[in-house]
N, C-alpha and C positions, 0 to 999 in steps of 0.2 A: 544378413551381412555382418561380418565381424568388424569391430571398431578398434582402432589403435589407440591405446591409452598410454601416455608417456610416463616412464619411470615406475610402472606398477607390475608386480609379479602376480600372475593368476594363481590363486590357491584354492578357489572353490568356484561354484557357479556364479556367485557374486562376491567379489573380494572387497572388503572395506578395511583399509589399513590406516590406523590412527597415528598422527605425528604431532607432537607438542608444538605449539606455535609460540613465537616470541612476542607478538603484538597482542596487547590486552588479554582478555580471557577467551581466547579463540583456540579451538582444536581443529586441525586439518585432517580430513579423512579422504584418502585416495580411493577412488571407486573404479572397478574394472568389471567387464562382462566376459563370460566364457565365449570363445570364438563361435560364431553362428547365432548368438543371441544379441538383442539390442535393447533390452530393458532390465530394470532392477527395481526392487522395493527396498527402501532404506528406512529404518526405524530408529528412534532415539528419544532422548529427553534432555531438555535444557532447563536451567534454573537461574533466575536473576539475570546477570549480565553475561552469562555464558553464550558463546557463539560457536556454531559448528559450520565449517566450510567443507563441503563435499567437492572434491576436485577431480575432473576427468578431462581427457584430451579429445578434441573433435576437430573436424575440418570445416572450413568455410562452405556455406550452402547446405550443410546437414541440418535436418529438422530436429529440434529438441522439444520434447513435450515434458513438462513437469507439473505434477498435481500433488497437493499437500492437504492432508487432513490433520487436525490438531485438537487437543483437549482445551486449548486456551485461545480465546478470540483475539488476543494481542500477539500471537505468534505468526510470523511471516517468513517468506524466503525472498532473497534477491538473486538475480542471475547476472554475473559479471565475468569479464575476461580477467585472468590472474594479473594482479598489479595495476589494473586499469583504475583511473581516479574516480570513475562513476560506474554504477550498475546500468546495464541495458534494460533491466526489468526490475521494478521496485514493487514488491508484493503488497506493502502497506498502501500503495496507490491503486494498483491494478487488480489485486486479489490473489487467489491461491491456485491459479491455472495459467501456465505459460505454454505457448505453442508458436514457434517461429523458426525461420531458417537462420542459422548462426551467421553473423556478419564477418567473422574472422576465424582463422585457424589458431589453435593453441590450447592452453590449459584453461578450461572454463570452470567457474566456481558457482555452486548453489549454496548460498549463505543462509543459514537458519538462525533466527534471533527473536527475542522478545522486544516489543516496544519499550521505551524508557520507563513509562509509567508503571508497567507490569514488572519490569526488571528491578526497579527501585524497591518494589514491595517484596521482592524475592519469590515471585510466583514461579510455578513449574508448568512446563508445557511438554506433554507427550505428543509425538508426531509420527506420521508415516508419509514418506515421499515416494511417489512412483515416477521414475524417470525413463524416458525412451528416446533414443537417438536413431533416426532412420538415415537412409542413403541421401546423398546430395540430390537436390531437386525434388525431394519427396514432400514438399510443403503442402499443407492441406488446400483443397480446392475451396474457393469462397462460395458460400451459399448466398441465397437472396438477401437475408438481413445484412450480412457483411458487405455485400455489393452496394446496397442502398446507403448504408452508413459511409462507406468509402467514398461514394460519389458526393454525398452531402458535405463531408469534411473537405474534400478537394474543392468543392464550390466555395465554401466559407473561407478557407485559408488561401485560395487562389494559388495553390501549388500542387503539382502532380506527385510530389515526394511524400506520399502518404502510404503507410503500410498497416494492414490489419494484423494485430499481434495476439488476438484472442477474443472469445465471445462466450457468453453464458446464456443458455436458452431457458425461458420459462413461459408458461401459458400467457402471462401478461405481456410479454415482449422479450426481445433478445438484446442483452447488453453487449455492445461491441466496443472493444478497446483498440485504439489506434495509436501509431507513432507518426509524428509529422516533422518533416525537415531533417537536416543533417544532424541535429542534436536530439532527434527522436522525442520531441515534446509530446507528452501524454495527453490524449484526447479520449473522450467517451461519447457514445451515441446509443440511443435506444431505438430499435427498429420494430415496428408492429406488423401484424399479419397483412394489413391492408396496404402495406408499402410506405406508410408515413413514418416519420421519425420525430423524436423528441429528446430533450435532455442532451443536446449536442453542445459540448463544452470542453475546454481544455483544463487539465488538472495541474499543469506545471509547465515551466519553460526555462531552458537553460540559457536563452539568448540575451536576457535583459541583465544589465549590470547596474551596480550602485557604487557609490563612493563611501568608504567607511573610515572611521576614526582610526589612527594608528594604534595597534595593539588590541583592537576590538575583538572580542570573542564572538565567533560566528555561531549561528544556530547549528544544531546537531546534524550528523550525516544522514544518509538515506535509511540507516538501520533504526531510525526512530527518533524520539525526542521526549521532552517532559510533557506533563499534562498542561502546564501553563508557562507562557513566556512573560518576561517583564521587559518593557521598553527601556533601553539604555542608549547613551551616546547621541541622543537627539532630543531637543526640547519638545518637538512635535513631529510625529511620524505619520506619513500619509498611509491610509488604508485604501488600496486600489481594488478595482473590480476584477483584476486578473494579475498574474505574475509578470510585471514589467512596468517600466517607467512610462510607457506609452499608453497604459491603461488609465481609465477615468478614476479620479479620486472620489471615494464614496464616504470617507470619514477621516478622522484624525485621532491618534492616540498620544497622550501626553507622556513625558518621561516618568517612569515608575509605574505606569498603568499595566495591569495584568490582562493578558490575552490568552484565550484557550487555544492550544495547539491542535490544528486539524490536519497537520502534515506539511512537510517541506519538500522542496525539490531543487536540485542544483548543488553547487559547492562554492565555498569561498565567497567572493564578492558577487557571484552570480546566483546566490541562493535566495529563494523566495518562499515564504511560509503562509499557508492558509490559516487564518485566525478568525476568532470572533470575540467580541467584548463579553465580559462575564455576565452581562444581562441578556445576551443573545440578540440584542437589537442591531448590532453591526457585524456583518460578515464580509470578509474580503482578504486581500493579500498584502503582505508587508515585506520589506527587505529584511532578510535574515541577519544582515550585518549589524542591525540595531537591536538584536534580541539576546537576552541571556535567560537562563533557567530561573523561573520564579516559583514561589510557594503558592499553594492553592489559597483562594480567598478564605478568610476566617469564616468558619461555619458556626451557626447558632442552632441549638436544639439537637435532636437525635434523628430526625427524619421520620417519615411515616411509611407504612407498607399496607397496600391493599391486596390481600391474597386472592388468588384465582379460585373460582368455584367450578371450573370446567377446563378440560384439556384443550378447549378451543379458544381460550383466552389466556393472556400472560399474567403473572404476578406483577404488580406495579409498586415500585419503591421510589418515594420522593426523598432525595438526599437533602441534608441541611442546606446545601448550596442552592437548592431549587431544581437541580437536574433530576431527571426521571429515568429510571431503569425499567424496561419491560423484559421480564425473564420468563422463558418458556421451559416447560418440563423437559424438552428435548435437549436443552443446553444452549439454545439460541438466546442471546442477550442484545437488546437494542437500547442505545443511550440517546437521550434528548436533552436539549438545553432548557433553561427556565421558560423560554418563549415557545416551547413545545416543538421546536424544529429538530429533526433527527441529526445527531452528530456522528454516530458510528454504529456499526452492527457487526456481530460475529460472522465469521465465514460460513458457519453452519446454518445460518438463517435462510429460509426459503423466501421467495417473493411473496407468497401468501402470508407468511408470518410478519414480514415487514409491513405489508399493507394493513394487516389486522392490528399490529402494534400502533401504527399511526392513528388508526381509528379509535382505539381504546384510550390512548394518551390524549387525543383531541377531546374525548368525552369528559376528561377530568376538568375541563374548563367549565362544564355545565353544572 
């Protein structure tokens, strides 16, 4: 089926036309397919704060599938309707695979970017994006893992407004990503072969609001953020079990305290950020209205490295801050806080590498 793309001249089997953008360091590239084709492979490279917006026109109900491979674990893509205030899919939260029926007609944007920590260091990311748009109503049929997780999230949230937006299979279990409610709050669930589930949790929520001080600088947008936040505008900031004022308070952060950034969701006064204290002892969510970018804690020493003696185990590097990197020869890198809890992992990491990394880092306590 041919797809209509607005304002684009077909000049080859896949046409990518670059247009300079006026906002920040962003380049717009219009994408079109040859009539009769529905897919394209897009390749490129970004450095530092560069952003590339791939723009294409599509109709409500069409199924869009986007997959990204990249040389940099801090590179992601978002999916959003042109000029919309928020993305419908945030790669830094959900991962590098998007598969869903589009909720509206118009110009859709696939935004490629580096997280702020990598952008600030001037890192480079080479990437390949495979995008496919099928006919209206061609959304994927749910398999058993997706159905199990869908039913479980419906039960927990007590709402039927739940949609499966993607899943990743591994021998250990299937990670299912879901959107809940009118604001598409992100949830995740792991489904096992025996029909049981685990790790059912929400990763963000746009519905909870806060009150901020006039002129307060909000936490960064969905395209990333700094490594560390600093508490500002409040003498004592509640750390909650989830993103919302209705969630339980699990700790407090004093003005000026540094909190590691584990990702934010929402905009303006409805923004919540997942954080942890520099010791790794407290993990929770805080209002983004009271955060500003902070410098990393002062480091002492030069760190230590335990090299691997086998391709079946990673190199382990203990940073001066106490954080631990597990690096595999394949390029997979897993980061842990000083308490040995996993913070982040590269998109190329397999489930087996994640499990093995956890075990080797845990052995460092012994």
